[in-house]
C-alpha positions as CSV (number, residue, x, y, z in Angstrom):
1,M,98.1,28.4,-44.5
2,K,96.6,25.3,-46.1
3,Y,95.6,21.9,-44.8
4,S,94.1,18.7,-46.1
5,Y,90.8,18.6,-44.3
6,Y,89.2,15.4,-42.9
7,P,85.7,16.4,-41.7
8,G,84.7,13.1,-40.2
9,C,81.2,11.6,-40.4
10,A,79.5,14.0,-38.1
11,Q,80.2,17.1,-40.1
12,H,77.9,16.0,-42.8
13,G,75.2,14.7,-40.4
14,T,74.5,15.5,-36.7
15,A,77.2,18.3,-36.5
16,V,76.1,20.5,-39.5
17,D,76.2,23.5,-37.1
18,Y,79.9,22.8,-36.3
19,R,80.6,22.5,-40.1
20,M,78.9,25.9,-40.7
21,S,81.0,27.6,-38.0
22,V,84.3,26.0,-39.2
23,E,83.7,27.1,-42.8
24,A,82.8,30.6,-41.8
25,V,85.6,31.1,-39.3
26,F,88.4,29.6,-41.3
27,R,87.4,31.4,-44.4
28,R,87.5,34.7,-42.5
29,L,91.0,33.8,-41.1
30,G,92.3,32.9,-44.5
31,I,93.1,29.3,-43.6
32,E,92.4,27.0,-46.5
33,L,90.9,23.6,-45.7
34,E,90.9,21.3,-48.7
35,E,88.5,18.5,-48.0
36,I,90.0,15.1,-48.8
37,K,88.1,13.4,-51.7
38,N,86.4,10.1,-51.1
39,W,87.3,10.1,-47.4
40,N,86.2,7.2,-45.2
41,C,85.2,6.8,-41.6
42,C,88.2,6.8,-39.2
43,G,87.0,3.6,-37.6
44,A,86.1,5.4,-34.4
45,L,86.0,2.9,-31.5
46,H,83.9,0.4,-33.3
47,V,86.4,-1.6,-35.3
48,D,88.0,-4.4,-33.3
49,D,90.6,-5.6,-35.7
50,M,93.7,-3.4,-35.3
51,T,95.0,-3.7,-38.8
52,T,91.7,-2.7,-40.3
53,R,91.3,0.2,-37.8
54,V,94.8,1.5,-38.5
55,A,94.3,1.1,-42.3
56,L,91.2,3.2,-42.2
57,S,93.1,6.1,-40.7
58,A,96.3,5.4,-42.8
59,R,94.2,5.8,-45.9
60,T,93.1,9.2,-44.8
61,L,96.7,10.3,-43.9
62,A,98.0,9.0,-47.2
63,A,95.4,11.2,-49.0
64,G,96.9,14.3,-47.4
65,K,99.0,15.1,-50.5
66,G,102.0,16.2,-48.4
67,L,99.9,18.6,-46.3
68,D,99.1,18.2,-42.6
69,V,95.7,16.6,-42.1
70,A,93.3,18.8,-40.0
71,T,90.2,17.4,-38.4
72,P,87.4,19.0,-36.2
73,C,86.6,15.8,-34.3
74,N,88.4,14.7,-31.1
75,L,87.6,11.0,-31.9
76,C,88.9,11.3,-35.4
77,Y,92.0,13.2,-34.2
78,S,92.8,10.6,-31.6
79,N,92.3,7.7,-34.0
80,L,94.6,9.4,-36.6
81,M,97.2,10.0,-34.0
82,R,97.1,6.5,-32.6
83,A,97.4,5.1,-36.2
84,N,100.4,7.4,-36.8
85,T,102.0,6.0,-33.7
86,A,101.1,2.4,-34.4
87,L,102.5,2.6,-37.9
88,E,106.0,3.1,-36.5
89,D,105.8,-0.7,-36.4
90,T,107.3,-1.7,-39.7
91,S,105.5,-5.1,-39.9
92,L,102.1,-3.4,-39.3
93,K,102.9,-0.6,-41.8
94,N,103.8,-3.2,-44.5
95,R,100.5,-5.1,-43.9
96,V,98.5,-1.8,-44.0
97,N,100.2,-0.6,-47.2
98,G,99.6,-3.9,-48.8
99,A,95.9,-3.1,-48.6
100,L,96.1,0.5,-49.7
101,A,96.1,1.9,-53.2
102,S,97.8,5.1,-52.0
103,K,100.6,4.1,-49.6
104,Y,101.1,5.6,-46.2
105,D,104.5,7.3,-45.9
106,G,104.2,9.1,-42.6
107,D,104.7,12.6,-44.0
108,A,101.2,14.0,-43.1
109,K,100.8,15.0,-39.5
110,P,97.3,14.9,-38.0
111,K,96.1,18.1,-36.3
112,H,92.9,19.1,-34.5
113,L,91.5,22.4,-35.6
114,L,92.1,23.8,-32.1
115,E,95.8,23.0,-32.6
116,V,95.8,24.7,-35.9
117,I,94.4,27.9,-34.3
118,V,96.4,27.9,-31.0
119,K,99.7,26.6,-32.2
120,D,100.0,27.1,-36.0
121,M,98.3,30.4,-36.4
122,G,98.7,31.6,-32.8
123,L,96.4,33.4,-30.5
124,P,98.1,36.9,-31.1
125,K,97.0,36.5,-34.7
126,L,93.5,35.5,-33.7
127,S,93.2,38.6,-31.5
128,E,93.7,40.7,-34.6
129,H,90.4,39.4,-35.9
130,V,88.4,39.9,-32.7
131,K,85.8,42.6,-33.2
132,H,83.7,42.0,-30.1
133,Q,85.2,41.2,-26.7
134,L,82.9,38.5,-25.3
135,K,82.1,39.5,-21.7
136,I,80.9,36.0,-20.6
137,K,82.1,33.1,-18.5
138,A,82.7,29.9,-20.3
139,V,83.5,26.3,-19.2
140,P,86.5,25.0,-21.2
141,Y,85.6,21.3,-21.9
142,Y,88.3,19.3,-23.7
143,G,86.7,15.8,-23.4
144,C,88.6,12.6,-22.8
145,L,90.3,12.1,-26.2
146,L,91.8,15.4,-27.3
147,T,94.7,15.4,-25.0
148,R,95.5,11.7,-24.6
149,P,99.3,11.3,-24.1
150,E,99.9,10.0,-27.7
151,N,98.4,13.2,-29.1
152,K,101.2,15.4,-27.8
153,F,99.1,18.5,-28.2
154,D,98.4,19.7,-24.7
155,S,98.8,18.5,-21.1
156,P,96.7,15.3,-20.6
157,E,96.1,16.3,-16.9
158,N,95.6,20.0,-17.1
159,P,95.3,21.3,-20.7
160,K,95.3,25.1,-21.2
161,S,94.9,25.6,-25.0
162,L,91.1,26.0,-25.0
163,D,91.3,28.2,-21.8
164,N,93.8,30.5,-23.6
165,L,91.6,30.7,-26.7
166,I,88.6,31.7,-24.6
167,L,90.7,34.4,-22.9
168,A,91.9,35.7,-26.3
169,L,88.2,36.3,-27.2
170,G,87.7,38.5,-24.2
171,A,85.8,35.8,-22.2
172,E,86.6,34.3,-18.9
173,P,87.4,30.5,-18.7
174,V,86.1,29.3,-15.4
175,K,88.0,26.8,-13.2
176,Y,86.5,23.4,-14.2
177,Y,87.8,20.2,-12.7
178,Y,86.1,17.9,-15.1
179,K,87.6,19.4,-18.2
180,T,89.0,16.0,-19.4
181,K,86.4,13.7,-18.0
182,C,84.4,11.6,-20.4
183,C,80.9,12.9,-21.4
184,G,79.5,9.4,-21.8
185,G,79.1,9.8,-25.6
186,P,81.0,6.6,-26.6
187,I,78.7,4.4,-24.5
188,L,75.4,6.1,-25.2
189,I,74.1,3.3,-27.4
190,T,75.3,0.4,-25.2
191,N,74.6,1.9,-21.8
192,E,72.4,5.0,-22.0
193,G,71.8,5.1,-18.2
194,L,75.5,5.4,-17.4
195,A,76.1,7.7,-20.3
196,L,73.5,10.1,-19.0
197,E,74.9,9.9,-15.5
198,L,78.3,10.9,-16.8
199,A,76.8,13.8,-18.7
200,K,74.9,14.9,-15.6
201,D,78.1,15.1,-13.5
202,L,79.6,17.4,-16.2
203,L,76.6,19.6,-16.6
204,V,75.9,20.0,-12.9
205,M,79.5,21.1,-12.2
206,A,79.4,23.4,-15.2
207,K,76.2,25.0,-13.8
208,E,77.7,25.4,-10.4
209,T,80.6,27.5,-11.8
210,G,78.1,30.2,-12.8
211,A,79.3,30.0,-16.5
212,D,77.1,31.1,-19.4
213,C,78.1,28.2,-21.6
214,M,80.3,25.2,-22.1
215,V,82.7,25.3,-24.9
216,V,83.5,22.0,-26.7
217,T,85.8,20.8,-29.4
218,C,84.1,17.6,-30.4
219,P,80.8,16.7,-32.2
220,M,80.2,13.7,-30.0
221,C,80.6,15.7,-26.8
222,H,78.2,18.3,-28.3
223,L,75.7,15.7,-29.2
224,Q,75.8,14.2,-25.7
225,L,75.7,17.5,-23.8
226,D,73.4,19.5,-26.0
227,A,71.0,17.0,-27.6
228,K,70.8,14.7,-24.5
229,Q,70.6,17.6,-22.0
230,K,66.8,17.3,-21.8
231,A,67.1,13.6,-21.2
232,V,69.5,14.3,-18.3
233,E,67.2,16.8,-16.8
234,A,64.2,14.4,-17.0
235,K,66.1,11.4,-15.6
236,F,67.6,13.2,-12.6
237,N,64.8,15.7,-12.1
238,I,67.1,18.7,-12.4
239,K,67.2,21.9,-14.5
240,I,70.5,22.7,-16.3
241,D,69.7,25.0,-19.3
242,M,73.4,25.2,-20.3
243,P,74.2,26.2,-23.9
244,I,76.9,24.0,-25.4
245,I,79.0,26.0,-27.9
246,Y,81.6,24.8,-30.3
247,F,84.9,26.7,-30.0
248,T,84.6,27.8,-33.6
249,Q,81.1,29.3,-32.8
250,L,82.6,31.3,-29.9
251,M,85.4,32.5,-32.2
252,G,82.9,33.5,-34.9
253,L,80.8,35.6,-32.5
254,A,84.0,37.4,-31.4
255,M,84.9,37.9,-35.0
256,G,81.6,39.6,-35.9
257,I,80.1,36.7,-37.8
258,A,76.3,36.4,-37.6
259,P,75.0,33.8,-35.1
260,K,72.8,32.2,-37.8
261,E,75.8,31.8,-40.1
262,L,77.5,29.9,-37.3
263,G,74.6,27.5,-36.9
264,L,73.7,28.7,-33.4
265,D,70.0,28.5,-34.2
266,K,70.4,24.7,-34.7
267,H,71.1,23.8,-31.1
268,L,68.5,21.9,-29.0
269,V,69.4,23.9,-25.9
270,P,68.5,27.5,-26.8
271,T,71.3,29.9,-27.3
272,D,69.4,33.2,-27.5
273,K,70.1,34.4,-24.0
274,F,73.8,33.4,-24.3
275,I,74.1,35.3,-27.6
276,A,72.5,38.4,-26.1
277,K,74.8,38.3,-23.1
278,A,77.8,37.9,-25.4
279,G,76.7,41.2,-27.0
280,R,75.8,39.7,-30.3
């Protein structure tokens, strides 16, 4: 299996731990991720002009060289999918292609790495690589962008793909009613107070489930729930102490990969107790 790989900005910055786990896990699974050369930002939510925003994603898709384009970021995935849908408009497609050196032809399909594992490779195949059943409870947190209707990957209301992956690793996905609620990350810069309140709601409910960790699929969600967890505790005078684990890190632990190789020592919320309970 081979994909064109669009890492997104965070993989080479704030989410280096995510990048480490992706590289270690996908190498072990034999799935080749060929990073797109000279890639650009997807435009995230910060580009107001639609033609420019769509062109940024179209340039990435056009660089796919006939392969599906895999990305680890919910925001990048959503932007690529929305661009793919928007480019069904012939007028917009012509305007965008007029600005691109390599023309968008619609052949490359955007895929989140979770989709690659759950749908393309399949969980039975993943189970063959599991060396350590993880006897822990985990919150499956999808975030607000991964399962938007245009993404057609999982149910927008009640997704199950991450729950099923957690089960395949021997862990227990707890019932979590906020699994697709926004973490506040997109408004952290413009309205930090509200962003921390949104994160607090997620973290408190996660704590109440009795889970040992929250499992995330997005670097922005991880930044908000891990790096800003201390700020949430201070603002609301509460104690959370909830490890926030990338789904690829959870996979890596079950596959026998060393925690340090997965970047688990780089989190701001300590992961030592979680790793010990997971038997690693």
